[in-house]
C-alpha positions, 0 to 999 in steps of 0.5 A: 533512481533515475533521471527524468527527461527534465534532468531531475531525479525520479523514483519509481514506486512499486505501489500506490494508493488511490485518493478514495482508498487513502481517504478510507485509510485515514478514517481507519487510522482514526479507529485503529491507529497506524495500519499496514497491508499484506498481499499474500498469494492466497488461493489465487492471484486475485486475492485481496490486499489485507489491511491490519493494525500495524504490528498485528500481522507479523512479517518475516523472511518470506515477505518483501516490503514494497513501499509505504503509502502516503495517506496525507490528506492533500486538501487538509490545511497544512498541519504537522503530523505527530510522528512517534520517535519509535514505531509506525507513522499514522500518515504512512501505510507500509505494504508487504507482499509474500515473496511467492506472490512477488515472483508473479507480480514483480513486473507490475505496478500495484495500486490499492483502491477501494470499491463497494463490497464486503472486505475479506477475512480480518481486514479492518475495512470489512465492517465499512461496506467497502473493500480494498482491491489491487489494480495493476499495470505492467511497468514501462521499459523506463520504469523497469530500467530504473528499478534495475 
């Protein structure tokens, strides 16, 4: 955490979600329950992020948790999300990356987006006619300093 120019605490996030991807994720949560993403190296640096029902893809010591996507609908009337006492939250989608892939992308901010097309493999969006993809940008010097 660092301080913004206004003097307030600022947190630099490693991963974000576009409004369109968040909307699709909310639909998928209705069908599948809480979700998660995993980004592996695949066969090349451009492999797609894979979205799974939470708990169906096991992460381990070869993976890093980048953060959680907040998929709360900003246009929905204020309502409380039922948060389970134990287990994944339906309004948060954890994003994991393989350590090997992180070595390549650790200096970038990743944003999960959605575009028309067929999803890959076992990713839950495959039947929707849309697919998730990553957009990336280099961290700014300010963000790199805040991340350490």
